[in-house]
LOTI-681128 format. One record per residue (C-alpha): residue number from 1; y, z, x; residue in one letter. Coordinates in steps of 0.05 Angstrom, whole numbers. Last residue first. Example, Ala and Ser with C-alpha at 12.3 -4.5 7.8 and 13.67 -1.06 7.14 Angstrom:
# LOTI-681128
PT  num       v       w       u  residuo
PT    2     -21     143     273        s
PT    1     -90     156     246        a
//
This chain:
# LOTI-681128
PT  num       v       w       u  residuo
PT  244     -93    -240    -396        m
PT  243     -36    -241    -347        i
PT  242      14    -278    -385        k
PT  241      79    -287    -348        v
PT  240     137    -255    -383        p
PT  239     205    -320    -360        a
PT  238     261    -304    -319        f
PT  237     242    -346    -264        n
PT  236     174    -302    -256        v
PT  235     202    -282    -187        y
PT  234     274    -265    -217        d
PT  233     245    -223    -264        a
PT  232     196    -182    -222        s
PT  231     124    -199    -248        v
PT  230      73    -188    -185        l
PT  229       8    -195    -200        h
PT  228     -48    -172    -177        f
PT  227    -120    -175    -205        n
PT  226    -176    -121    -170        i
PT  225    -236    -138    -122        g
PT  224    -210    -114     -59        w
PT  223    -163    -160     -64        a
PT  222    -136    -214    -111        r
PT  221     -68    -250    -126        d
PT  220     -58    -233     -52        p
PT  219      -4    -176     -37        l
PT  218      66    -193     -45        k
PT  217     109    -179      13        l
PT  216     141    -254      18        r
PT  215     175    -224     -46        v
PT  214     224    -194      -3        a
PT  213     262    -261       9        d
PT  212     291    -244     -65        s
PT  211     263    -193    -108        h
PT  210     205    -143     -85        l
PT  209     212     -82    -152        h
PT  208     151    -109    -194        g
PT  207      74     -94    -204        y
PT  206      25    -114    -254        v
PT  205     -37     -82    -224        v
PT  204    -114    -117    -257        s
PT  203    -184     -89    -265        d
PT  202    -184     -11    -253        v
PT  201    -256       5    -246        g
PT  200    -242      89    -239        y
PT  199    -250      95    -156        r
PT  198    -231      27    -140        l
PT  197    -160      32    -169        f
PT  196    -154     106    -148        l
PT  195    -176      82     -75        e
PT  194    -120      27     -88        i
PT  193     -74      79     -86        m
PT  192     -98     124     -33        d
PT  191     -92      72      15        n
PT  190    -119      -3      32        k
PT  189     -77     -27      72        e
PT  188     -27     -96      53        h
PT  187       1    -101     118        q
PT  186      64     -89      72        e
PT  185      51     -13      57        s
PT  184       9     -21      -9        t
PT  183      15       6     -89        p
PT  182      67     -56     -95        m
PT  181     131      -8    -136        f
PT  180     133      -8    -211        h
PT  179      65       9    -228        t
PT  178      40     -21    -287        i
PT  177     -44      -9    -282        v
PT  176     -94     -51    -326        v
PT  175    -159     -21    -346        i
PT  174    -210     -66    -386        k
PT  173    -273     -49    -421        q
PT  172    -247      11    -460        a
PT  171    -299      51    -491        g
PT  170    -317     107    -436        a
PT  169    -248     139    -448        q
PT  168    -188     139    -404        v
PT  167    -155     208    -381        g
PT  166    -170     202    -320        k
PT  165    -136     147    -304        l
PT  164     -72     169    -328        s
PT  163     -70     231    -298        n
PT  162     -92     193    -242        e
PT  161     -36     154    -233        m
PT  160       1     223    -242        r
PT  159     -30     260    -184        l
PT  158     -17     196    -141        l
PT  157      62     198    -165        e
PT  156      57     261    -143        r
PT  155      32     251     -64        r
PT  154      81     189     -58        y
PT  153     141     237     -79        i
PT  152     120     285     -27        k
PT  151     100     232      27        q
PT  150     168     204       7        d
PT  149     209     273      23        e
PT  148     173     275      88        e
PT  147     175     217     112        k
PT  146     262     207      95        y
PT  145     275     144     131        h
PT  144     233      99     191        a
PT  143     169     118     162        e
PT  142     183     103      93        y
PT  141     219      42     105        h
PT  140     169       2     141        a
PT  139     117      16      93        e
PT  138      53      56     134        g
PT  137      45     107      77        p
PT  136      76      75      24        c
PT  135     139      72     -17        s
PT  134     128     103     -90        w
PT  133      95      89    -158        g
PT  132     128      91    -220        r
PT  131      61     112    -248        s
PT  130       6      74    -289        g
PT  129     -44      70    -342        c
PT  128     -58       7    -397        i
PT  127    -127      15    -433        a
PT  126    -160     -48    -466        l
PT  125    -210     -50    -514        d
PT  124    -174     -60    -575        g
PT  123    -103     -26    -538        f
PT  122     -99      34    -510        v
PT  121     -38      73    -466        l
PT  120     -51     116    -415        h
PT  119     -18     188    -396        d
PT  118      12     222    -340        n
PT  117      72     187    -356        q
PT  116      78     120    -395        i
PT  115     118      86    -440        v
PT  114     119      47    -515        r
PT  113     162      -1    -544        m
PT  112     165     -33    -604        n
PT  111     200      15    -650        a
PT  110     258      23    -603        p
PT  109     271      80    -547        l
PT  108     304     139    -554        a
PT  107     255     194    -582        a
PT  106     211     167    -525        r
PT  105     259     183    -468        v
PT  104     275     254    -498        q
PT  103     198     270    -495        s
PT  102     204     242    -426        l
PT  101     256     286    -403        s
PT  100     298     239    -349        q
PT   99     298     167    -350        w
PT   98     363     148    -341        w
PT   97     365     142    -268        y
PT   96     315      81    -287        d
PT   95     340      43    -219        h
PT   94     270      66    -174        n
PT   93     227      40    -247        g
PT   92     197      76    -293        a
PT   91     134      54    -336        v
PT   90     123      -4    -394        g
PT   89      95     -16    -444        a
PT   88     132     -68    -490        i
PT   87     100     -84    -565        t
PT   86     121    -148    -589        g
PT   85     178    -186    -605        p
PT   84     245    -178    -572        l
PT   83     301    -141    -616        l
PT   82     274     -78    -595        g
PT   81     285     -92    -527        l
PT   80     372     -96    -531        f
PT   79     372     -34    -574        e
PT   78     351      -9    -508        l
PT   77     395     -44    -465        d
PT   76     446     -12    -526        y
PT   75     422      55    -515        r
PT   74     423      55    -438        a
PT   73     486      88    -434        e
PT   72     463     154    -479        d
PT   71     402     160    -428        l
PT   70     450     179    -361        k
PT   69     455     131    -306        m
PT   68     453      60    -329        a
PT   67     422      15    -296        w
PT   66     376      -7    -340        s
PT   65     298     -29    -345        f
PT   64     286     -28    -275        d
PT   63     212     -13    -288        g
PT   62     139     -38    -292        p
PT   61     147     -80    -350        m
PT   60      80     -98    -394        l
PT   59      87    -135    -453        v
PT   58      39    -144    -513        l
PT   57      25    -188    -569        d
PT   56      24    -192    -636        e
PT   55     100    -215    -653        p
PT   54      82    -264    -608        g
PT   53     115    -278    -539        v
PT   52     121    -349    -522        v
PT   51     190    -378    -533        s
PT   50     226    -319    -562        l
PT   49     208    -281    -477        w
PT   48     236    -351    -447        n
PT   47     304    -350    -497        d
PT   46     316    -271    -492        y
PT   45     290    -272    -414        i
PT   44     347    -328    -401        k
PT   43     399    -301    -431        r
PT   42     390    -233    -403        y
PT   41     395    -269    -333        h
PT   40     466    -289    -358        e
PT   39     481    -311    -288        y
PT   38     413    -287    -245        w
PT   37     396    -357    -219        e
PT   36     471    -344    -182        e
PT   35     450    -292    -132        g
PT   34     455    -215    -122        f
PT   33     519    -221    -143        i
PT   32     502    -252    -207        d
PT   31     476    -188    -232        m
PT   30     534    -175    -268        p
PT   29     545     -99    -272        k
PT   28     572     -67    -337        s
PT   27     559    -122    -388        v
PT   26     593    -145    -447        k
PT   25     563    -194    -485        v
PT   24     615    -237    -539        n
PT   23     594    -300    -501        d
PT   22     516    -291    -524        w
PT   21     544    -297    -596        c
PT   20     481    -311    -650        r
PT   19     442    -257    -595        p
PT   18     479    -210    -625        d
PT   17     477    -145    -568        v
PT   16     521     -71    -577        p
PT   15     562     -62    -530        s
PT   14     563     -34    -468        y
PT   13     492     -77    -440        f
PT   12     471     -59    -367        s
PT   11     402     -90    -369        l
PT   10     368    -100    -297        h
PT    9     299    -132    -322        v
PT    8     263    -111    -264        d
PT    7     199    -122    -298        g
PT    6     157    -182    -331        i
PT    5      82    -174    -358        a
PT    4      55    -220    -418        f
PT    3     -17    -193    -455        v
PT    2     -38    -243    -490        k
PT    1     -65    -210    -569        m
//
């Protein structure tokens, strides 16, 4: 089994997708408003995915799957992911408004997709943990805007992350975390989230959320003895990247 990752695919289909007829694809939010590299990005993702991912492989996705506001509006986006080979494991992103009731979300997922919230997944000797995360203390947005509300959400996500990590059994040889937000401030300060990773022996962290000029804020590939992978779709050229 190979482990790949890609995040922030930002799908918005409002009819079924037939990869044999891309000209018939209809989207509610064309992503090329954010740059020409996003033109028909879903087609790039499909082609690149099929070129590297096999049915026995695992693909980690750190959120922002769909622009849908409600679960039923996300059905064609989820169906599209169901067309792709491999097993998908993911967490919610800040734009996944359709992700409300966990039981309803899980019931709507395609057969090849699993999601994490307060729990973890096991693939052989590999444990996959995670939570959405949030803006971190010390981050410009956190300090300048809704500090009290951000603190509340951040503490909740810390709790969800620890719930995910503490359930891992001793047999797991490696722990990989998926989180939507970069788990530190722009200054890359050690914080409560990093302390959690160190306490539970996390090997690697996969995250997204950063786009365009913001990718300059990314963490080094290795810090505090942990491997960090930024996998926002535009940053990885709309192709799943092998991390393990």
